[in-house]
Each structure stands twice: as structure tokens, then as C-alpha cells.
C-alpha positions in Angstrom: 0.1 0.4 -0.1 3.1 2.2 0.7 4.6 1.6 -2.7 1.4 2.0 -4.3 1.1 5.2 -2.5 3.9 6.9 -3.5 3.5 5.6 -6.7 0.3 7.9 -6.9 2.6 10.8 -5.7 5.0 10.7 -8.4 2.7 10.6 -11.1 0.7 13.5 -9.6 4.1 15.6 -9.5 4.6 14.3 -12.7 0.8 15.3 -13.8 1.3 19.2 -12.2 5.1 19.2 -14.1 3.4 19.0 -17.3 0.3 22.1 -16.8 1.2 25.0 -18.6 2.4 28.0 -17.1 2.0 31.9 -17.8 5.5 32.0 -18.7 4.9 28.4 -20.6 2.7 30.8 -22.9 4.6 33.7 -22.7 7.2 32.1 -24.1 5.4 29.9 -27.1 4.7 33.4 -28.3 7.8 35.3 -28.2 10.8 32.4 -28.1 12.6 35.6 -28.6 12.5 37.1 -25.4 16.3 36.7 -24.4 17.3 37.2 -28.1 17.1 36.2 -31.2 19.1 32.8 -32.2 22.5 32.7 -33.8 25.0 30.4 -36.0 28.5 30.7 -36.5 29.3 33.2 -39.3 26.1 33.5 -40.3 25.2 37.3 -40.3 22.8 39.4 -42.6 23.3 39.5 -45.7 25.0 36.2 -45.8 24.6 34.1 -49.6 24.7 30.5 -49.2 26.1 28.5 -52.2 27.0 25.5 -53.5 30.6 26.6 -52.2 30.3 27.7 -48.8 27.0 25.5 -47.8 29.3 22.8 -45.9 29.7 25.1 -43.1 26.4 26.1 -42.7 25.0 23.0 -43.3 23.2 22.2 -39.8 21.9 25.9 -40.4 19.7 24.4 -43.0 16.9 21.7 -43.3 17.6 18.1 -44.9 15.8 19.3 -48.4 17.3 22.7 -48.5 20.9 21.5 -47.7 20.1 19.1 -50.8 19.0 22.2 -53.0 21.8 24.5 -52.5 24.5 21.4 -52.4 22.9 20.8 -56.0 23.6 24.4 -57.2 19.8 24.2 -57.5 19.2 27.8 -55.7 21.2 30.0 -53.1 19.9 31.5 -49.7 20.1 35.3 -49.0 20.2 35.7 -45.1 17.8 38.2 -43.9 17.3 39.6 -39.9 15.3 37.5 -37.7 11.8 39.5 -36.5 9.6 38.8 -34.2 6.0 37.6 -35.6 3.9 38.7 -32.6 0.8 37.3 -33.2 -2.8 38.2 -33.1 -4.1 39.8 -29.9 -7.1 37.9 -29.5 -5.6 35.2 -30.4 -3.1 35.2 -27.8 -5.7 36.3 -25.2 -7.8 33.0 -26.6 -5.0 30.9 -25.4 -4.6 32.2 -21.8 -8.3 32.6 -21.3 -7.6 28.4 -22.3 -4.8 27.3 -19.9 -4.9 23.8 -19.0 -8.7 23.6 -20.3 -7.7 21.5 -23.4 -6.7 17.7 -22.7 -5.7 15.0 -25.0 -8.1 11.3 -25.5 -7.4 8.3 -25.5 -7.0 8.3 -29.1 -4.8 9.9 -31.3 -7.7 12.5 -32.8 -9.3 12.6 -29.7 -9.4 16.1 -27.5 -11.6 17.7 -24.9 -11.9 21.4 -23.1 -10.7 23.3 -26.6 -12.9 26.1 -27.0 -10.0 28.6 -28.6 -6.1 29.7 -29.4 -3.4 27.6 -29.0 -4.4 24.1 -26.9 -0.8 23.4 -25.7 1.8 26.1 -25.0 4.3 24.1 -23.0 7.7 23.5 -24.8 7.3 19.4 -26.1 9.8 17.4 -24.6 11.6 14.6 -26.3 10.1 12.2 -23.0 6.9 12.7 -23.7 4.7 9.8 -25.9 2.4 12.3 -26.9 4.4 15.3 -28.0 4.0 15.8 -31.4 0.3 14.9 -31.6 0.2 18.0 -29.1 2.3 19.8 -32.3 0.2 18.8 -35.0 -3.0 20.0 -32.5 -1.6 23.0 -32.2 -0.9 23.6 -35.9 -4.6 22.3 -36.7 -6.1 24.8 -34.3 -3.6 27.7 -35.3 -4.0 30.8 -36.7 -2.7 30.4 -40.5 -4.6 33.2 -42.0 -7.2 33.9 -38.9 -10.4 33.5 -38.7 -11.2 33.6 -42.7 -9.1 35.3 -45.6 -9.2 35.2 -48.9 -5.5 34.5 -51.4 -7.4 36.8 -54.7 -5.1 35.9 -57.2 -3.5 32.9 -56.6 -0.9 31.8 -59.5 0.1 28.6 -59.7 3.0 27.4 -62.3 4.2 24.1 -63.4 7.4 24.2 -64.2 10.1 21.5 -66.0 12.9 21.9 -63.3 16.0 20.8 -66.1 14.8 23.7 -69.3 13.0 25.8 -67.1 10.0 25.9 -69.3 6.5 26.9 -67.7 4.2 23.9 -68.9 0.9 25.6 -67.9 0.1 29.0 -65.4 -3.2 28.7 -63.5 -4.6 31.5 -62.0 -6.8 30.6 -59.0 -9.3 32.5 -56.0 -8.6 31.0 -52.7 -11.0 31.4 -49.5 -10.9 30.4 -45.7 -13.4 30.2 -43.6 -13.0 28.8 -39.1 -16.7 28.1 -38.6 -15.7 27.5 -34.7 -12.9 28.4 -32.5 -13.6 31.6 -33.8 -11.1 35.2 -31.9 -12.0 38.4 -33.4 -13.9 38.4 -36.3 -18.1 39.2 -35.7 -19.1 36.2 -35.5 -17.3 34.7 -32.4 -17.2 32.0 -31.6 -18.7 30.6 -33.8 -21.1 30.8 -37.1 -24.4 30.0 -37.4 -26.1 27.9 -38.2 -23.6 25.5 -38.5 -25.9 22.2 -38.0 -22.8 20.3 -39.3 -20.6 21.0 -36.7 -18.1 22.4 -39.2 -14.4 23.6 -37.8 -13.0 25.0 -41.3 -13.6 25.7 -45.1 -12.1 25.5 -47.9 -13.1 26.8 -51.2 -11.4 27.5 -54.5 -11.7 28.8 -57.9 -10.4 28.2 -61.4 -10.4 31.9 -63.1 -7.8 30.9 -66.3 -7.1 29.1 -68.4 -10.3 28.4 -70.4 -10.9 24.9 -70.5 -10.2 25.0 -66.1 -12.3 27.8 -65.8 -14.4 28.1 -63.2 -13.3 24.4 -62.1 -14.1 24.7 -58.5 -13.3 22.9 -54.8 -14.7 22.7 -51.4 -13.8 21.3 -48.5 -15.7 20.8 -45.6 -13.5 19.8 -42.3 -15.4 18.6 -39.3 -14.6 20.3 -35.6 -14.2 16.2 -34.5 -11.6 15.1 -36.0 -12.2 11.7 -36.0 -14.8 12.5 -38.8 -13.1 12.2 -42.8 -13.8 15.5 -44.3 -16.1 16.4 -46.7 -14.9 17.3 -50.3 -16.4 18.5 -53.9 -15.0 19.0 -56.6 -17.1 20.8 -59.4 -15.7 21.2 -63.3 -16.9 23.3 -64.9 -16.9 22.3 -68.3 -19.3 19.2 -67.2 -21.2 21.5 -64.8 -22.1 18.8 -62.2 -20.7 18.7 -58.3 -18.9 15.4 -57.8 -17.5 14.2 -54.0 -14.2 13.5 -54.1 -13.5 9.8 -52.3 -11.2 10.0 -49.3 -8.3 9.2 -51.0 -8.4 11.3 -53.9 -6.7 14.1 -50.9 -3.7 12.7 -52.3 -4.0 12.5 -56.0 -2.3 15.4 -57.8 -4.3 18.8 -57.6 -4.9 19.6 -61.0 -1.7 18.2 -62.6 0.1 20.1 -60.0 2.8 18.0 -57.9 1.3 18.8 -54.9 -1.7 17.3 -53.7 -4.7 18.6 -51.2 -3.6 16.7 -48.4 -0.7 19.4 -48.3 -2.5 22.2 -48.6 -1.1 24.9 -46.0 1.5 22.9 -45.0 -0.3 19.9 -44.0 -3.8 19.8 -44.7 -5.2 16.6 -43.3 -6.5 15.2 -40.2 -4.7 15.1 -36.9 -6.1 11.4 -37.1 -4.6 10.6 -40.2 -0.8 10.2 -39.0 1.0 9.2 -36.3 3.2 11.8 -34.9 6.6 12.2 -33.0 8.6 15.0 -32.3 11.9 15.0 -33.0 13.4 18.0 -31.5 14.1 21.9 -31.4 16.3 23.3 -33.9 17.4 26.7 -35.0 17.4 26.3 -38.9 16.9 29.2 -41.9 13.1 29.2 -42.7 11.6 31.5 -45.6 9.7 34.0 -43.4 10.3 37.8 -44.9 9.4 41.4 -45.3 7.8 41.1 -49.0 7.5 45.3 -49.7 11.5 44.7 -49.1 12.1 42.4 -52.1 13.0 42.4 -55.4 9.3 41.7 -56.7 8.1 40.6 -60.1 5.9 43.3 -62.7 4.5 40.2 -64.3 0.8 40.1 -63.3 0.1 43.2 -62.7 -2.6 44.7 -60.3 -4.9 47.5 -60.4 -4.0 48.6 -56.7 0.2 47.9 -57.8 0.7 45.4 -55.4 3.5 43.0 -57.0 4.5 39.4 -56.6 7.3 37.5 -54.8 9.9 36.8 -57.8 11.0 33.3 -58.8 14.1 32.0 -59.5 17.0 29.3 -59.3 17.2 25.9 -61.0 14.2 25.9 -63.5 12.8 29.2 -61.8 11.6 26.8 -59.2 12.7 28.6 -55.9 11.6 32.1 -54.7 13.7 35.2 -54.7 13.3 35.6 -50.9 15.5 36.3 -48.2 15.2 33.3 -45.0 15.5 34.2 -41.0 16.9 31.6 -38.8 14.2 31.0 -36.3 13.5 28.0 -33.5 11.6 25.7 -35.1 9.8 21.8 -34.1 11.6 19.4 -35.9 7.8 17.3 -36.4 7.5 13.1 -38.4 3.9 12.3 -39.5 3.9 9.1 -41.2 -0.1 7.6 -42.5 -2.0 5.3 -40.5 -3.5 4.5 -43.8 -0.7 1.8 -45.3 -1.7 2.7 -49.0 -0.7 6.2 -48.6 1.4 6.9 -51.6 4.2 8.2 -49.3 6.4 6.9 -46.3 6.3 10.0 -44.2 6.3 13.5 -43.9 9.1 16.0 -41.9 7.2 18.8 -41.1 10.0 22.0 -39.5 7.1 24.1 -37.8 7.9 27.6 -36.7 8.1 27.8 -32.7 6.3 31.1 -32.6 4.0 31.1 -35.9 3.2 27.2 -35.8 2.6 27.5 -39.3 4.7 24.8 -41.5 6.7 26.0 -43.7 9.3 23.9 -44.6 8.4 20.1 -45.6 10.3 16.9 -47.3 7.9 14.3 -48.5 9.1 10.5 -48.7 8.4 8.3 -51.2 6.9 4.0 -50.3 10.7 3.2 -50.5 11.3 5.6 -48.0 13.6 8.1 -50.3 13.1 11.9 -50.4 10.8 12.9 -53.1 9.4 16.3 -52.4 10.5 19.4 -50.9 7.8 21.8 -49.6 8.5 25.5 -49.0 5.4 27.8 -47.9 6.9 31.4 -47.6 5.6 34.1 -45.2 5.7 37.7 -45.2 4.9 39.6 -41.7 1.9 41.6 -42.1 3.2 44.4 -41.4 5.6 45.0 -44.9 2.6 43.6 -47.2 -1.0 44.5 -48.3 -2.8 47.8 -45.9 -5.3 45.3 -45.6 -2.7 43.2 -43.3 -1.0 45.1 -41.5 -1.7 45.4 -37.6 -3.6 42.0 -37.8 -1.0 39.6 -36.6 -1.6 37.5 -39.1 1.9 36.2 -40.7 0.9 35.9 -44.7 1.6 33.2 -46.9 2.8 34.6 -49.9 5.0 32.5 -52.0 5.6 28.8 -52.4 7.6 26.0 -54.4 6.8 22.3 -54.6 9.7 20.4 -55.9 10.1 16.8 -57.4 13.4 16.1 -56.9 12.9 12.6 -58.3 11.4 13.8 -62.0 12.7 17.4 -61.6 9.6 19.0 -61.9 8.2 21.7 -59.5 4.8 24.1 -59.1 5.5 27.0 -57.9 2.7 29.4 -56.0 3.1 33.7 -56.4 0.0 35.0 -53.7 -2.2 37.6 -53.2 -3.6 37.3 -49.3 -5.8 39.4 -47.8 -7.0 39.0 -44.1 -10.2 40.6 -45.2 -13.5 38.6 -43.8 -15.7 40.6 -46.7 -14.4 38.0 -49.1 -15.3 34.8 -47.4 -19.6 34.9 -46.5 -20.6 31.2 -45.0 -22.6 30.6 -48.1 -19.5 30.4 -50.1 -18.5 27.5 -48.4 -21.7 25.5 -49.2 -22.2 22.7 -51.2 -25.4 25.0 -53.0 -22.8 27.6 -54.2 -21.1 24.9 -56.2 -24.0 24.3 -58.1 -24.8 27.9 -58.5 -21.6 28.2 -60.9 -20.8 31.0 -59.5 
């Protein structure tokens, strides 16, 4: 009995030690309070090339090391800066401190209301640390309560020849139905009879053969429920429901699948999660308005898009910041999945996925996935002061076939562009 009492007491102490504190919350949203990370010889303005990449190998993830070592691209270092997040989101995280609990199964939680569910520092000796990081990403502040990318240009490129095989012009829209923190209605869009968490709506504007193709993704708040996804093909004038497995097919012939959207566009329960440690590495964070931008795709308001260069034009011409990153490995639960694993590099402050390595079924590196983030105060006026890091450029490089798909964003944190009716199946039938 005495031994049992001691065991229970020890368990209680361990549980208490795991409880997040106000200090944990502050450190989660401001990991640079004690100063920014450094790396020997790495200073603002340093250009990492094939000639000096070995010196900075440990400041790069394996995919970027491969790209630079192979001479496909160079990396220019910019200053590390604070990406202070939306105040309402931080306050929601404070109010929810220690209320969220993991369930018995991967994909189950209870007590969550809004904000960052698990702000404590992840620990290697916590077997469910990876799962907690995944929940923090799912309920993160990527695009906030609602936002639009209008327009959004994708280019399909031959990495060897540099030929642009196809350019597609999209509109993308995002809406959180639940766990909203700032834009009315808070905390939930009603009515919401299906208990959805999030919606993504996509419409093709150009070229003509794909014009008015639309995609709708409805994600349930219950992570154990499969997403509903619908595709409207303009030339067929009919809506068809996508089978679950089609989220891992190439989307409209691109190098990315629906599951790749926003870094990872799947359920927590779809993966087995393993936290692999914390690193300081270079990440694609920058100030949009300070870059050398392209004059292509002229906009009435004078907005200019991120330019691309490097091998085949597959790499964004941006600056990179040395930032604190959580390394997270995700292995599909479904054995028929086309990949064996993803290795995510998740920014510790913003909690977005900005560098991902995707491995094929044989365990070999298949794709290298970059999502560039601009500080909102150095972007469009509508984004200034939002506290929401802006998705601003992307590059999905198939390192095996030497092919890539690139993305150039005009992202706008604007509730007016995202009415709830846009995220209903009836909207697709309307054909817009």
C-alpha cells in the first residue's frame, strides 16, 4: 500500500509538472524574449551557395541543404524578426490554459475552446508531444478567422529546362466556422448544423479549359470524422463528391496534393506523430515589401508578387531567417498512402508549417515543400496590424522527376470576402 501511495504521489507530481504556466504561454508566443538565435559565421546578408554550404549545413533542413549543394538555388540571409501573433488569439490561448486534454485515441481532445491548445514546450520524453504539436497547428492562426488569396498564380515548371508548362489563376478562400477569436461572429458561425470547424473554397479563373472549376473542403470539428470534399468541373457542369483517397492525388496535375495545402491539410488522426526535437534553422520568413518583386501579373492597386529564380525558376527570390523550429515526423496511418512520411519544420512562434520533406513509399526523398511567410506589416495595407503571418509564396519541388509547381499569392485577411454561403455545396451548384 505504501508503495502504491508513493507511485500515485509521483504520478501526481508528474502531472503537475506537465501543466502549462503563464511563463510557458509567454515563451510560446515570444520565444525570442532573451534574444534571437545565432549560428557561427551566419550574418545578415550572408549568401549560402554551393561554395560554402558545408559551413552552414546545420542551419539548413536536409531538403534545402540538398538544393543548395546541388546548385539549384542560393539562400540569402535576412534578419530574424518578431512575428507577434494576433492579440485576440493570444488572449484566447491564455483563457484556455490547461483546459484542453488529449483523449484516449489520436484525434480526440476535450475542453478546447480557442487559441493554442498546448503552449508548453514540447519534450522528447513525452510520447504524445508530436500529437500536441499537430493540434497546435490545426488550431493555429493560419489566415486567421477568415481570409482570401485573390489572385493566386500557380506555375507548373520543368526544372531541367525552365519551361513553364502551365499557369493557373485561382481564388482561394478560408473560413473558420468554430473557435473564432476576433471577427464576428465569435466564437462560431451559426447555423452550423454539421459542426464544421473549417472550410476551404477554391475557384479557377484561368485558363479557359479549367475556368470555373471549383473545390470545396469541409472539415469537421470532430477530427475522427472524414472531411467532406466536392469538386465542380466547369466543363461538365456537375458537382461530384471526392473520395477520401483523392486528397492524395495530384491536384489538377500539380506537384502537390490537396493534403499538402497550407503545409498539411489533413486530420490529426490521419497520421502517427513523433516529435524529433527543436532546432534553429533558416526558414522562409521575410518582409514582402522589401524584396525585389516581379512586374508580372500587374494589379490595379500596384501590388507586386514574389519573383522566382534558381534551377528551372523553381525557387522563390526571398530572404530567410534563422528561427526556432520544431521538427515533427508524420507517418500515415493508412498503409495505402502514397508517401511513407512527412518531416515538418514548424515555426515555434507562428506554429505554421513552412518547410516539409516528403518521402516516397521506399523511404526516399520525393518532394521538398516551401511556404514563404511575409510579415503582415510589410504587406498589403489590409493585412497591417492583423498579427497574422501571410502565406506569400510556395515551391513544391519533385526532386526525383526534376519538376516543380510554384505559387505567387496576393493574400488578404478580409472577412468580407468570405461569406459562409461560399463554403456550402449549393454555392458550387450555382456555378458562380
